[in-house]
Structure formats: structure tokens, C-alpha cells
Backbone as a printed PyTorch tensor [residue, N CA C, xyz], in Angstrom:
tensor([[[ 99.2820, 137.1880, 104.0730],
         [ 99.1520, 135.7470, 104.4610],
         [ 98.2800, 135.1070, 103.1110]],

        [[ 98.7900, 133.9470, 102.7720],
         [ 98.2370, 133.1470, 101.8380],
         [ 96.7690, 132.5590, 102.0410]],

        [[ 96.3060, 132.0300, 100.9570],
         [ 95.0360, 131.2220, 101.0400],
         [ 95.1770, 129.9320, 100.7300]],

        [[ 94.4430, 128.8850, 101.1250],
         [ 94.4950, 127.5220, 100.7100],
         [ 92.9590, 127.2190, 100.1810]],

        [[ 92.9750, 127.1210,  98.8570],
         [ 91.7470, 126.8570,  98.0350],
         [ 91.5390, 125.3370,  97.9950]],

        [[ 90.3730, 124.8480,  98.4910],
         [ 90.0650, 123.3630,  98.5220],
         [ 88.9150, 123.2630,  97.6090]],

        [[ 89.4900, 122.3550,  96.4470],
         [ 88.3830, 122.1390,  95.3320],
         [ 87.8580, 120.8010,  95.7210]],

        [[ 86.3170, 120.7120,  95.7140],
         [ 85.6500, 119.6880,  96.0650],
         [ 84.6250, 119.1410,  95.1140]],

        [[ 84.0860, 118.2240,  95.1680],
         [ 82.9230, 117.6350,  94.2990],
         [ 82.7370, 116.1840,  94.0760]],

        [[ 81.7880, 115.7370,  93.5410],
         [ 81.5460, 114.3480,  93.3750],
         [ 82.3120, 113.8720,  92.1120]],

        [[ 82.4980, 112.5000,  92.4760],
         [ 83.3590, 111.7960,  91.1930],
         [ 83.0610, 112.3890,  90.0700]],

        [[ 84.1000, 112.4440,  88.8790],
         [ 83.8980, 112.7830,  87.8490],
         [ 83.1290, 114.1720,  87.2790]],

        [[ 83.1510, 114.9100,  88.3000],
         [ 82.6450, 116.4180,  88.1250],
         [ 83.4520, 117.2990,  87.3500]],

        [[ 84.7520, 116.8910,  87.2760],
         [ 85.7880, 117.6040,  86.5440],
         [ 86.7920, 118.5260,  87.5020]],

        [[ 86.7680, 118.1130,  88.7300],
         [ 87.7830, 118.5750,  89.5480],
         [ 89.3210, 118.7380,  89.0180]],

        [[ 89.6310, 117.3180,  88.5080],
         [ 91.0360, 117.3700,  88.1960],
         [ 91.3940, 118.6210,  87.0200]],

        [[ 90.4830, 118.5310,  86.1310],
         [ 90.6740, 119.4340,  84.8730],
         [ 90.5930, 120.8730,  85.5290]],

        [[ 89.7830, 121.1330,  86.3410],
         [ 89.6470, 122.5690,  86.8810],
         [ 91.0030, 122.8010,  87.7460]],

        [[ 91.5460, 121.9120,  88.5790],
         [ 92.6200, 122.1080,  89.3340],
         [ 93.8740, 122.3570,  88.2980]],

        [[ 93.8080, 121.3900,  87.3830],
         [ 95.1000, 121.8460,  86.3130],
         [ 95.1990, 123.1760,  85.7510]],

        [[ 93.9550, 123.6540,  85.4520],
         [ 93.7900, 124.8870,  84.6180],
         [ 94.1880, 125.9210,  85.7970]],

        [[ 93.6460, 125.8530,  87.0690],
         [ 93.7080, 126.8660,  87.9220],
         [ 95.5510, 126.9580,  88.3210]],

        [[ 95.9700, 125.9640,  88.4700],
         [ 97.5310, 125.7910,  88.8030],
         [ 98.3220, 126.0640,  87.5100]],

        [[ 97.7770, 126.1600,  86.2060],
         [ 98.6760, 126.6080,  85.1350],
         [ 98.5290, 128.0620,  84.9030]],

        [[ 97.5850, 128.6430,  85.6080],
         [ 97.3670, 130.1720,  85.3360],
         [ 98.2330, 131.1140,  86.0650]],

        [[ 99.2700, 131.7080,  85.3860],
         [100.0760, 132.5950,  85.9400],
         [ 99.6710, 133.5990,  86.8090]],

        [[ 98.2280, 134.1080,  86.5410],
         [ 97.7710, 135.0990,  87.4020],
         [ 97.4790, 134.7270,  88.8170]],

        [[ 97.4180, 133.5080,  89.0130],
         [ 96.9270, 133.0150,  90.3530],
         [ 98.3270, 132.6050,  90.9050]],

        [[ 99.2600, 132.1300,  90.4000],
         [100.5290, 131.6890,  90.8640],
         [100.2970, 130.6540,  92.1050]],

        [[ 99.3230, 129.7830,  91.9410],
         [ 99.0290, 128.7730,  93.0750],
         [100.3550, 127.8970,  93.2620]],

        [[100.4010, 127.3110,  94.4650],
         [101.1040, 126.2910,  94.5860],
         [100.2910, 124.9180,  94.9180]],

        [[100.9320, 123.8050,  94.7610],
         [100.1430, 122.4480,  94.8560],
         [100.1660, 122.2220,  96.2310]],

        [[ 99.2870, 121.5300,  96.6790],
         [ 99.4890, 120.7430,  97.8200],
         [ 99.0650, 119.1650,  97.5490]],

        [[100.0270, 118.3730,  97.2840],
         [ 99.8390, 116.9130,  96.9920],
         [ 99.4300, 116.0530,  98.0480]],

        [[ 98.1380, 115.4900,  97.8500],
         [ 97.8040, 114.6070,  98.9120],
         [ 98.4500, 113.3170,  98.8750]],

        [[ 98.5430, 112.5810,  99.8670],
         [ 98.8650, 111.2980,  99.8500],
         [ 97.7400, 110.3010,  99.6040]],

        [[ 97.8900, 109.0220,  99.1850],
         [ 96.9050, 107.9650,  99.0530],
         [ 97.6390, 106.5450,  99.1270]],

        [[ 96.7990, 105.6730,  99.6750],
         [ 97.2350, 104.2370,  99.7570],
         [ 96.6570, 103.3780,  98.5150]],

        [[ 95.9640, 104.2000,  97.5500],
         [ 95.2790, 103.4200,  96.5270],
         [ 96.3310, 103.2980,  95.5370]],

        [[ 96.1730, 102.0620,  94.4890],
         [ 97.0550, 101.9320,  93.4650],
         [ 97.0400, 103.1830,  92.3120]],

        [[ 98.1630, 103.2620,  91.9750],
         [ 98.2130, 104.3470,  90.8930],
         [ 97.3530, 104.0230,  89.7380]],

        [[ 96.8510, 105.0890,  88.9450],
         [ 96.1370, 104.7860,  87.7800],
         [ 96.7990, 105.1470,  86.7120]],

        [[ 96.4100, 104.5040,  85.4420],
         [ 97.1170, 104.7270,  84.1510],
         [ 96.9890, 106.2180,  83.7280]],

        [[ 98.2590, 106.8280,  83.4570],
         [ 98.3520, 108.2750,  83.2360],
         [ 98.7120, 109.3100,  84.3590]],

        [[ 98.6340, 108.4630,  85.5490],
         [ 98.9340, 109.2900,  86.9710],
         [100.3500, 109.3450,  87.1020]],

        [[101.0410, 110.2760,  87.7100],
         [102.3650, 110.2070,  88.0730],
         [102.7410, 110.6040,  89.4130]],

        [[103.6730, 109.8100,  90.0410],
         [104.1300, 109.9450,  91.4100],
         [104.5080, 111.4300,  91.7460]],

        [[103.7300, 111.8610,  92.8800],
         [104.1680, 113.2980,  93.1550],
         [103.4020, 114.3230,  92.5860]],

        [[102.7350, 113.8940,  91.5990],
         [101.8410, 115.1300,  90.9160],
         [100.3090, 115.0270,  91.3660]],

        [[ 99.7240, 113.8530,  90.7390],
         [ 98.2830, 113.5770,  91.1450],
         [ 98.2730, 113.3500,  92.6950]],

        [[ 99.1810, 112.4080,  93.1190],
         [ 99.2270, 112.1710,  94.4990],
         [100.5620, 111.5060,  94.8340]],

        [[100.8070, 111.6630,  96.1910],
         [101.9570, 110.9440,  96.6040],
         [101.4320, 109.2910,  96.9290]],

        [[101.8430, 108.1970,  96.1930],
         [101.5040, 107.0240,  96.5400],
         [102.2760, 106.4270,  97.7060]],

        [[101.5230, 105.8160,  98.6200],
         [102.2700, 105.1550,  99.6810],
         [101.3420, 104.0950, 100.2110]],

        [[101.7680, 103.4830, 101.3710],
         [101.1140, 102.4080, 101.8430],
         [100.6810, 102.5420, 103.3130]],

        [[100.0040, 101.5000, 103.9760],
         [ 99.4090, 101.5600, 105.1630],
         [100.4760, 101.7520, 106.4100]],

        [[101.5260, 101.1270, 106.1270],
         [102.7380, 101.4680, 107.1670],
         [103.1090, 102.8910, 107.4850]],

        [[103.3730, 103.5710, 105.9580],
         [103.6970, 104.9080, 106.0360],
         [102.6430, 105.8240, 106.6400]],

        [[101.4310, 105.6060, 106.3330],
         [100.3170, 106.2690, 106.7700],
         [100.1730, 106.1900, 108.3710]],

        [[100.3650, 105.0200, 108.9750],
         [100.4030, 104.6930, 110.4040],
         [101.5940, 105.5530, 111.0800]],

        [[102.8230, 105.5640, 110.3590],
         [103.9130, 106.2940, 110.8500],
         [103.4540, 107.8470, 111.0080]],

        [[103.2530, 108.2930, 110.0900],
         [102.6730, 109.7850, 110.0370],
         [101.7310, 110.1720, 110.9090]],

        [[100.8360, 109.2940, 111.0980],
         [ 99.7570, 109.5940, 112.0920],
         [100.1780, 109.5240, 113.5190]],

        [[101.1870, 108.6710, 113.7460],
         [101.7230, 108.4820, 115.1790],
         [102.5980, 109.7000, 115.4560]],

        [[103.1680, 110.4140, 114.3870],
         [103.7450, 111.5810, 114.4330],
         [103.1860, 112.7060, 114.5480]],

        [[101.7400, 112.7270, 114.5650],
         [100.9380, 113.9860, 114.6110],
         [100.9530, 114.7960, 113.3660]],

        [[101.4320, 114.1850, 112.2240],
         [101.7480, 114.9760, 111.0470],
         [100.3660, 114.9930, 109.8490]],

        [[ 99.4800, 114.2470, 110.3800],
         [ 98.2820, 114.1130, 109.3740],
         [ 97.3240, 115.5150, 109.9400]],

        [[ 96.9820, 116.2380, 108.7290],
         [ 96.0440, 117.2410, 108.9470],
         [ 94.6020, 116.8100, 108.9760]],

        [[ 94.5440, 116.1690, 107.8020],
         [ 93.0120, 115.4670, 107.6330],
         [ 93.2800, 114.1590, 106.8300]],

        [[ 92.3770, 113.3140, 106.9870],
         [ 92.4590, 111.9500, 106.3930],
         [ 91.0180, 111.4820, 106.2270]],

        [[ 90.7570, 110.7150, 105.0300],
         [ 89.5900, 109.9480, 104.9960],
         [ 89.8930, 108.7540, 104.4790]],

        [[ 88.9930, 107.6950, 104.6660],
         [ 89.2390, 106.2350, 104.1880],
         [ 87.8880, 105.6980, 103.4680]],

        [[ 88.0850, 105.1630, 102.3880],
         [ 87.1380, 104.2480, 101.7820],
         [ 87.3740, 102.7260, 101.6460]],

        [[ 86.3800, 102.2050, 102.1770],
         [ 86.2900, 100.4440, 101.9950],
         [ 85.8590, 100.2560, 100.7990]],

        [[ 86.6110,  99.9890,  99.7640],
         [ 86.3750,  99.6790,  98.4710],
         [ 86.2700,  97.9070,  98.1780]],

        [[ 85.9320,  97.8980,  97.0330],
         [ 85.7670,  96.3070,  96.7310],
         [ 87.1640,  95.8190,  96.4310]],

        [[ 88.2120,  96.7200,  96.3830],
         [ 89.4800,  96.1460,  96.2910],
         [ 90.4930,  96.3250,  97.7390]],

        [[ 89.6820,  96.7490,  98.6290],
         [ 90.3500,  96.9510, 100.1230],
         [ 90.4010,  98.3250, 100.7120]],

        [[ 91.1160,  98.7440, 101.6370],
         [ 90.9080,  99.9120, 102.2630],
         [ 91.8720, 101.0560, 101.4580]],

        [[ 91.1970, 102.0420, 101.0140],
         [ 92.1190, 103.1220, 100.4540],
         [ 92.0230, 104.2790, 101.2340]],

        [[ 93.1340, 104.8740, 101.5600],
         [ 93.1770, 105.9490, 102.2850],
         [ 93.6060, 107.3210, 101.5630]],

        [[ 93.2730, 108.4740, 101.7540],
         [ 93.7470, 109.9470, 101.2280],
         [ 93.9540, 110.7250, 102.4330]],

        [[ 95.1040, 111.3440, 102.5030],
         [ 95.3360, 112.3630, 103.5970],
         [ 96.4560, 113.3830, 103.2710]],

        [[ 96.1980, 114.4150, 103.9880],
         [ 97.1520, 115.5230, 103.7770],
         [ 97.9570, 115.6760, 105.0340]],

        [[ 99.3670, 115.9620, 104.6540],
         [100.3700, 115.8370, 105.6860],
         [101.0020, 117.2990, 105.8320]],

        [[101.2320, 117.7610, 107.0600],
         [101.8120, 118.9730, 107.5410],
         [103.1740, 118.9000, 107.4400]],

        [[103.8950, 119.5970, 106.2710],
         [105.4470, 119.6420, 106.2240],
         [105.7450, 120.8590, 105.8410]],

        [[107.1170, 121.2370, 105.5140],
         [107.5800, 122.3550, 104.9620],
         [107.3090, 122.7500, 103.5910]],

        [[106.3500, 121.8750, 103.0640],
         [106.0590, 122.2620, 101.8530],
         [104.7480, 123.2690, 101.6100]],

        [[104.2270, 123.3690, 102.7920],
         [103.0170, 124.2270, 103.1310],
         [103.3870, 125.5380, 103.9610]],

        [[103.3890, 126.6770, 103.2750],
         [103.8240, 127.7460, 103.9180],
         [102.8900, 128.8190, 103.5270]],

        [[101.7310, 129.0680, 104.1400],
         [100.8160, 130.0260, 103.9270],
         [101.2710, 131.4900, 104.1440]],

        [[102.5360, 131.7300, 104.6710],
         [103.0470, 133.2160, 104.9320],
         [103.6070, 133.4760, 103.5510]],

        [[103.8680, 132.5940, 102.7510],
         [104.4600, 132.8420, 101.4320],
         [103.7960, 132.9180, 100.3260]],

        [[102.6500, 132.0470, 100.0530],
         [101.9910, 131.6600,  98.9570],
         [100.4790, 131.2750,  99.0570]],

        [[ 99.9260, 131.2660,  97.9980],
         [ 98.5010, 130.7100,  98.0120],
         [ 98.7020, 129.1550,  97.3020]],

        [[ 97.9460, 128.3640,  97.8840],
         [ 97.9140, 127.0430,  97.6310],
         [ 96.4980, 126.3530,  97.0680]],

        [[ 96.6670, 125.0530,  96.5100],
         [ 95.3240, 124.5700,  96.1720],
         [ 95.3990, 123.2470,  96.1400]],

        [[ 94.4550, 122.3750,  96.4180],
         [ 94.3910, 120.9550,  96.4880],
         [ 92.7060, 120.6440,  96.2760]],

        [[ 92.8200, 119.1830,  96.0540],
         [ 91.4930, 118.6520,  95.7180],
         [ 91.3150, 117.8640,  97.0300]],

        [[ 89.9800, 117.9800,  97.4940],
         [ 89.6520, 117.3830,  98.7710],
         [ 88.1590, 116.8770,  98.8030]],

        [[ 87.7560, 116.5380,  99.9020],
         [ 86.2820, 116.2740, 100.4020],
         [ 85.7320, 117.3310, 101.2530]],

        [[ 84.5940, 117.2950, 101.5520],
         [ 83.7860, 118.0700, 102.7370],
         [ 84.4950, 118.0660, 104.0630]],

        [[ 84.7240, 116.7090, 104.4440],
         [ 85.5500, 116.3690, 105.4750],
         [ 87.0230, 116.9820, 105.6950]],

        [[ 87.6270, 117.0070, 104.4180],
         [ 88.9010, 117.4940, 104.2680],
         [ 88.9650, 118.9500, 104.4530]],

        [[ 88.0320, 119.5790, 103.8870],
         [ 87.8100, 121.0290, 103.8960],
         [ 87.5990, 121.4230, 105.3230]],

        [[ 86.8070, 120.8210, 106.1310],
         [ 86.5210, 121.1280, 107.4460],
         [ 87.7730, 120.9780, 108.3490]],

        [[ 88.4380, 119.6450, 108.2770],
         [ 89.7200, 119.6110, 108.8840],
         [ 90.7870, 120.7700, 108.4800]],

        [[ 90.8730, 121.1260, 107.1890],
         [ 91.7150, 122.2110, 106.9200],
         [ 91.2940, 123.4660, 107.4490]],

        [[ 90.1600, 123.8550, 107.4200],
         [ 89.6760, 124.9160, 108.0310],
         [ 90.0340, 124.9750, 109.5000]],

        [[ 89.6920, 123.9040, 110.2370],
         [ 89.9480, 123.8870, 111.4550],
         [ 91.4900, 124.1620, 111.9340]],

        [[ 92.2680, 123.5170, 110.9900],
         [ 93.7390, 123.5520, 111.2930],
         [ 94.3950, 124.8180, 111.0640]],

        [[ 93.9940, 125.5260, 109.7490],
         [ 94.7220, 126.6830, 109.2700],
         [ 93.7820, 127.8320, 109.6360]],

        [[ 92.4070, 127.7580, 109.9350],
         [ 91.5890, 128.8970, 110.1900],
         [ 90.6260, 129.2770, 109.0790]],

        [[ 89.3220, 129.5560, 109.3310],
         [ 88.4440, 129.8170, 108.3850],
         [ 88.8060, 130.9300, 107.4630]],

        [[ 89.6930, 131.9280, 107.7570],
         [ 90.0510, 133.0610, 106.7420],
         [ 91.1150, 132.6960, 106.0610]],

        [[ 91.7610, 131.3130, 106.0960],
         [ 92.6740, 130.8290, 105.0920],
         [ 92.2680, 129.7890, 104.2850]],

        [[ 91.1760, 129.4060, 104.5320],
         [ 90.7490, 128.1230, 103.4560],
         [ 89.5730, 128.5470, 102.8120]],

        [[ 89.5850, 128.4660, 101.3910],
         [ 88.4090, 128.7220, 100.7400],
         [ 87.9580, 127.5920, 100.0680]],

        [[ 86.6680, 127.3640, 100.1890],
         [ 85.9650, 126.1520,  99.6870],
         [ 85.5680, 126.3860,  98.2100]],

        [[ 85.7210, 125.4460,  97.2300],
         [ 85.2690, 125.6140,  95.9940],
         [ 84.6870, 124.5570,  95.5420]],

        [[ 83.4280, 124.2860,  95.5630],
         [ 82.5100, 123.3070,  95.4050],
         [ 82.0590, 123.0480,  94.0290]],

        [[ 82.5530, 122.0990,  93.2360],
         [ 82.1440, 121.9900,  91.7260],
         [ 80.8560, 121.0900,  91.6630]],

        [[ 79.9890, 121.3020,  90.9330],
         [ 78.7040, 120.5360,  90.8360],
         [ 78.4720, 120.3100,  88.9840]],

        [[ 77.9610, 118.9700,  88.8820],
         [ 77.6200, 118.4850,  87.5840],
         [ 76.5700, 117.5040,  87.6600]],

        [[ 75.5560, 117.6430,  86.4940],
         [ 74.5440, 116.8600,  86.4240],
         [ 74.9730, 115.4400,  86.6630]],

        [[ 74.3110, 114.4910,  87.3260],
         [ 74.8000, 113.3290,  87.6500],
         [ 74.7030, 112.2650,  86.4530]],

        [[ 74.0780, 112.4220,  85.4360],
         [ 74.0820, 111.6060,  84.0440],
         [ 75.2500, 112.0220,  83.4240]],

        [[ 75.8510, 113.1100,  83.3330],
         [ 76.9270, 113.6420,  82.7490],
         [ 78.1910, 112.9770,  83.4940]],

        [[ 77.9430, 113.1590,  84.7480],
         [ 79.3090, 112.5300,  85.5810],
         [ 79.4850, 110.9090,  85.3300]],

        [[ 78.1860, 110.3110,  85.3700],
         [ 78.1840, 108.9230,  85.1540],
         [ 78.7250, 108.4740,  83.9220]],

        [[ 78.4900, 109.3330,  82.7550],
         [ 79.1820, 109.1230,  81.6100],
         [ 80.8130, 109.2260,  81.4580]],

        [[ 80.9060, 110.3400,  82.1810],
         [ 82.4860, 110.7680,  82.2890],
         [ 83.1340, 109.7680,  82.9260]],

        [[ 82.8090, 109.0490,  83.9410],
         [ 83.2950, 108.0890,  84.7750],
         [ 83.5030, 106.7430,  84.2640]],

        [[ 82.4380, 106.4420,  83.3920],
         [ 82.5750, 105.3220,  82.5630],
         [ 83.6850, 105.0830,  81.6150]],

        [[ 83.7650, 106.3160,  81.0010],
         [ 84.7330, 106.6580,  79.8150],
         [ 86.2030, 106.5990,  80.4290]],

        [[ 86.1690, 107.2910,  81.5920],
         [ 87.7080, 107.2350,  82.2730],
         [ 88.0880, 105.6040,  82.7570]],

        [[ 87.0570, 104.8490,  83.3700],
         [ 87.3190, 103.6150,  83.7160],
         [ 87.7080, 102.6960,  82.5560]],

        [[ 86.9740, 103.0740,  81.4340],
         [ 87.3170, 102.1990,  80.1410],
         [ 88.7020, 102.1870,  79.7230]],

        [[ 89.2120, 103.5400,  79.8670],
         [ 90.5550, 103.7620,  79.4630],
         [ 91.6920, 103.2050,  80.3730]],

        [[ 91.3490, 102.6740,  81.4820],
         [ 92.1880, 102.0500,  82.4750],
         [ 92.5630, 100.4610,  81.9090]],

        [[ 94.0350, 100.2260,  82.1130],
         [ 94.4020,  98.9050,  81.8460],
         [ 93.4640,  97.7410,  82.6650]],

        [[ 93.2260,  98.1650,  83.8310],
         [ 92.4300,  97.1100,  84.5740],
         [ 91.2210,  97.8840,  85.0510]],

        [[ 89.9900,  97.8730,  84.2950],
         [ 88.9370,  98.8590,  84.8130],
         [ 88.3670,  98.2120,  86.0940]],

        [[ 88.0680,  98.9150,  87.0270],
         [ 87.3820,  98.6780,  88.1680],
         [ 85.9050,  99.3550,  88.1730]],

        [[ 85.1440,  98.6710,  87.5430],
         [ 83.5950,  99.2000,  87.3820],
         [ 82.8990,  99.1280,  88.6540]],

        [[ 83.1100,  98.0970,  89.4870],
         [ 82.4400,  97.6630,  90.7330],
         [ 82.7510,  98.9980,  91.6670]],

        [[ 84.1230,  99.2930,  91.6550],
         [ 84.4710, 100.4790,  92.4210],
         [ 83.9280, 101.8590,  91.9480]],

        [[ 83.6500, 102.0540,  90.6070],
         [ 83.3260, 103.0590,  90.0870],
         [ 81.7590, 103.3430,  90.4990]],

        [[ 81.0680, 102.3170,  90.6010],
         [ 79.6620, 102.2370,  90.8470],
         [ 79.6090, 102.5450,  92.3990]],

        [[ 80.4180, 101.9500,  93.0930],
         [ 80.3110, 102.2090,  94.5460],
         [ 80.6400, 103.7920,  94.8880]],

        [[ 81.6880, 104.2450,  94.3200],
         [ 81.9270, 105.6750,  94.4300],
         [ 80.8780, 106.5720,  93.9470]],

        [[ 80.2420, 106.3930,  92.9060],
         [ 78.9970, 107.0860,  92.3010],
         [ 78.0140, 107.0600,  93.3330]],

        [[ 77.3670, 105.7820,  93.8280],
         [ 76.5250, 105.8840,  94.8460],
         [ 76.9710, 106.6460,  96.1900]],

        [[ 78.0610, 106.4850,  96.5540],
         [ 78.5790, 107.1290,  97.9430],
         [ 78.6160, 108.4010,  97.7980]],

        [[ 78.6070, 109.0500,  96.5750],
         [ 78.9040, 110.5400,  96.4440],
         [ 77.5010, 111.2150,  96.9610]],

        [[ 76.3090, 110.5050,  96.8700],
         [ 75.1330, 111.1010,  97.1420],
         [ 74.9250, 111.3810,  98.8280]],

        [[ 75.8120, 110.4480,  99.4980],
         [ 75.7980, 110.8520, 101.0080],
         [ 77.0150, 111.7570, 101.2630]],

        [[ 78.0630, 111.5380, 100.7460],
         [ 79.2250, 112.3460, 100.9630],
         [ 78.8600, 113.9880, 100.6050]],

        [[ 78.2370, 114.1000,  99.5990],
         [ 78.0160, 115.5050,  99.3030],
         [ 76.2510, 115.9870,  99.3350]],

        [[ 75.7660, 115.3240, 100.3840],
         [ 74.2010, 115.6300, 100.5740],
         [ 74.1910, 116.9140, 100.9420]],

        [[ 72.9580, 117.5580, 100.5730],
         [ 72.7630, 119.0660, 100.8030],
         [ 72.7820, 119.3310, 102.2840]],

        [[ 72.4700, 118.4260, 103.2300],
         [ 72.6420, 118.5060, 104.6990],
         [ 74.1960, 118.7660, 105.0230]],

        [[ 75.0350, 117.7850, 104.5650],
         [ 76.4360, 118.0320, 104.7030],
         [ 77.2040, 119.1770, 104.4000]],

        [[ 76.5720, 119.7270, 102.9930],
         [ 77.1800, 121.0030, 102.3390],
         [ 76.9990, 122.1140, 103.6350]],

        [[ 75.6080, 122.0420, 103.9000],
         [ 75.2470, 123.1930, 104.6210],
         [ 75.8300, 123.0960, 106.0820]],

        [[ 76.0740, 121.9680, 106.5990],
         [ 76.7160, 121.8640, 107.9960],
         [ 78.2270, 122.2820, 107.6510]],

        [[ 78.7380, 122.3010, 106.5680],
         [ 80.1460, 122.6450, 106.3910],
         [ 80.3500, 124.3340, 106.1660]],

        [[ 79.0340, 124.6330, 106.0070],
         [ 79.0470, 126.1850, 106.0410],
         [ 79.2450, 126.7810, 104.6160]],

        [[ 79.0780, 125.9270, 103.6110],
         [ 79.1950, 126.3040, 102.0930],
         [ 78.1470, 126.7540, 101.5770]],

        [[ 78.1970, 128.0730, 101.1170],
         [ 76.8370, 128.6230, 100.4460],
         [ 77.0200, 128.8660,  99.0590]],

        [[ 78.0740, 128.5300,  98.5620],
         [ 78.3560, 129.0550,  97.1040],
         [ 78.8110, 127.7550,  96.2970]],

        [[ 78.6160, 127.3720,  95.1670],
         [ 79.0330, 126.2920,  94.4240],
         [ 79.1440, 126.8370,  93.1550]],

        [[ 79.8630, 125.8900,  92.0990],
         [ 80.2330, 126.3840,  90.7770],
         [ 79.7130, 125.0800,  89.8470]],

        [[ 78.9710, 125.4550,  88.8180],
         [ 78.4750, 124.1570,  88.0560],
         [ 79.4790, 124.2270,  86.8460]],

        [[ 79.8750, 123.0840,  86.6270],
         [ 80.7810, 122.8130,  85.2930],
         [ 80.2690, 122.2810,  84.0840]],

        [[ 79.0530, 122.9350,  83.8220],
         [ 78.3130, 122.5300,  82.6990],
         [ 79.1780, 123.0210,  81.4520]],

        [[ 79.9710, 124.1330,  81.4980],
         [ 80.8190, 124.6040,  80.5170],
         [ 82.0790, 125.2520,  81.3040]],

        [[ 83.1890, 124.4950,  80.8460],
         [ 84.2600, 124.6500,  81.6730],
         [ 84.9920, 126.1410,  81.7540]],

        [[ 85.0710, 126.6850,  80.7670],
         [ 85.5400, 128.1170,  80.7460],
         [ 84.8220, 129.1970,  81.6170]],

        [[ 83.3940, 129.0120,  81.4320],
         [ 82.5980, 129.6360,  82.4410],
         [ 82.6350, 129.4360,  83.7610]],

        [[ 82.8360, 128.0040,  83.9750],
         [ 82.8570, 127.6700,  85.5700],
         [ 84.4870, 128.3040,  85.9360]],

        [[ 85.3810, 128.1420,  85.2600],
         [ 86.5670, 128.7280,  85.6420],
         [ 86.5270, 130.4010,  86.0180]],

        [[ 85.7140, 131.0150,  84.9390],
         [ 85.8360, 132.2840,  85.3060],
         [ 84.9270, 132.8580,  86.7380]],

        [[ 83.8960, 131.9140,  86.8000],
         [ 83.1920, 132.2630,  88.1060],
         [ 84.0830, 131.7590,  89.2650]],

        [[ 85.0760, 130.9940,  89.1340],
         [ 85.9280, 130.6040,  90.3140],
         [ 87.0200, 131.7280,  90.3840]],

        [[ 87.5810, 132.3770,  89.2780],
         [ 88.4170, 133.1750,  89.4540],
         [ 87.9100, 134.4680,  90.0120]],

        [[ 86.6920, 134.8990,  89.8100],
         [ 85.8110, 135.9510,  90.3490],
         [ 85.6990, 135.7740,  91.8940]],

        [[ 85.3030, 134.5420,  92.1300],
         [ 85.0790, 134.1340,  93.7290],
         [ 86.3780, 134.3300,  94.4700]],

        [[ 87.5650, 133.6890,  93.9330],
         [ 89.0060, 133.7950,  94.5380],
         [ 89.3840, 135.3310,  94.6970]],

        [[ 89.1220, 136.0820,  93.6570],
         [ 89.5810, 137.5870,  93.6480],
         [ 88.7870, 138.1330,  94.8740]],

        [[ 87.3390, 138.0910,  94.8590],
         [ 86.3820, 138.5750,  95.8030],
         [ 86.9560, 138.2680,  97.3580]],

        [[ 87.2510, 136.7480,  97.4580],
         [ 87.5850, 136.4520,  98.7860],
         [ 88.8880, 136.8800,  99.5340]],

        [[ 89.8260, 137.0940,  98.3400],
         [ 91.3140, 137.7550,  98.6020],
         [ 90.9870, 139.1780,  99.0920]],

        [[ 90.2030, 139.7050,  98.5080],
         [ 90.0550, 141.2220,  98.7570],
         [ 90.8910, 142.0820,  98.0850]],

        [[ 91.5570, 141.3680,  96.7900],
         [ 92.5210, 142.1230,  96.1510],
         [ 92.1350, 142.3290,  94.6590]],

        [[ 92.2950, 143.5340,  94.1750],
         [ 91.8900, 143.6910,  92.6240],
         [ 93.1880, 143.4100,  91.8660]],

        [[ 94.2990, 143.0620,  92.5220],
         [ 95.4630, 142.8040,  91.5500],
         [ 95.6540, 141.2610,  91.5570]],

        [[ 94.9510, 140.4580,  91.9250],
         [ 94.8680, 139.0460,  91.9180],
         [ 94.8550, 138.3860,  90.4720]],

        [[ 93.7680, 139.0720,  89.9450],
         [ 93.4390, 138.5380,  88.4940],
         [ 93.8030, 139.5930,  87.5940]]])
């Protein structure tokens, strides 16, 4: 049976880069789970790669069909933005290992849906000052920077990833992204250990 690796962390902690490196490693042979979102596409993003970009009507249709595994909503300065994972035939844990980026709430929902033995939490951490610097640089690169939303998200992270919530989710291990290659090696070792396979890496 396969595993589902759920990458989590505060904004600008390096989740996207780590996700891409994990997905590109042939030793892991991970398949992607592409989440849906109703937020606008950003410069450099591609439909069906970072997210499946949709709208509120499609979200409501999928929820009415009982196909949404987990969902989270953010009331931003630009309106309501939703992120959600859909149960469809693209996810088959009998055939492969998967990876996605989510939140603590997403992890708990996925764990409840698939079982704690199938979902591996990978919590990424980084110094707040470095995160803020990275977030500002990323926003400046956008055609239409949304600085207010960047600040809102940065402040909300303190609540979303509080020590209490991390503890309540049962996550005892995290990975500091001070140096990317070292962080990746630690994650590889963790996945190998949790899979109980010496052949994984």
C-alpha cells in the first residue's frame, strides 16, 4: 500500500521548492495530488501543475457530490479564496506513493479519510525574518503585487501553525529549511524510516 506525504508549513517557508525536488527525485517515484483553488492564478503558475484553478460554483458542485476530502477557506482582502482536495480516480494508494502541499487541517482531514498509517506529515519550518524577506521578494515579482494579502497571510500563520495546533495534530517531528539540501536529506531519511523499506532511497 502507498503513502501520502503531506507537506506543511508557514507561507514562504520553502514548501513549493521542497515539493518540486521531492517530485523530481526518481528514487521516490512520487505522484502529485494537485489541489483545487478558487484564488486567481499567479505569474509563473500553470493550470493543473501548482493547482487546478476553479470557481465557487464548481466548489459547491463537488461538495454537494461528497467528493471533497478536505477544504480550507481564507477571507482575504480580495475576497474568499478556497483550497481543497477532491477524491477522484487520480488518487490510488494501492498503486503508488503521493505528495501534496496542505495545512494542518488538511493533514488531519486526509489522515481521517485515508488512515494514519497512510498519511505522513512533513512540517517545514524557517525563521520568520527569512520567510518575510522571501515573501516580499515573491510578491514584488508579481504583475499585480498583493502586499496586503501577503501581510494578512504572514500574521495568520502564527495561529494556523501554533505550537498547540501542531501538538493537537499529533506531529512530533519537523524539518528546518535553513539549508535546502540538508532539509531534503532529513525528509528522505524520514520517509524511508516511516515506509519501513531500505529499498525506498
